[in-house]
Phi, psi and omega in degrees: 000150180283168179296321179297318176299322177295323178290321178298319176301319181292320181296316179298321179292322175297317177301316183289314188285314190265335186242351182064036184242130173274113184292139169282103191297325178300310181294318181297323179295313179298317176296320179297316178298322181294338178287342179066212184288353180300333183292343180268353182258130183304320183282314184279350180280352178239161178245131173273113182286347182262356179263108183301322181293324177297315180290330173294322176295317177302310179303306186285311186282326182262301187292318185274308182283315183279311181274345173076028179274159180269139182298122179200176177293336178301326180292318180294321178293325178294319182292318180298321180295318181294320178296320179297314179299317179293331180102114182299329183280345179287114185291319184262098177257105180294135182305315181297320179291317178297318179296320180297314179298319178297314177305310180296316183305314184266006177061032184258030180306333184293343179291343177255000000 
């Protein structure tokens, strides 16, 4: 298996164990590919839920630019909901998993 396939398997396990979600593997694969090379870097492969600038980046670069959503309080509420679902105490929140959960939360699977 390639390194990306290993990461996708790790993300699927994370979704099942920490979020209680059985991943749509096709969508998870597309979201992971969409993250690009960031998934291979230790710092950029995770999202810090306590860093406001990091959450603003997720909102602007992913929700607004990638998914085509309009900026509103709903986006902040969606991010907060996903972070809560992933578990605030969980230190490693993988970017691909967060993006997958946000895609599902906002029903924007069609973006992929």
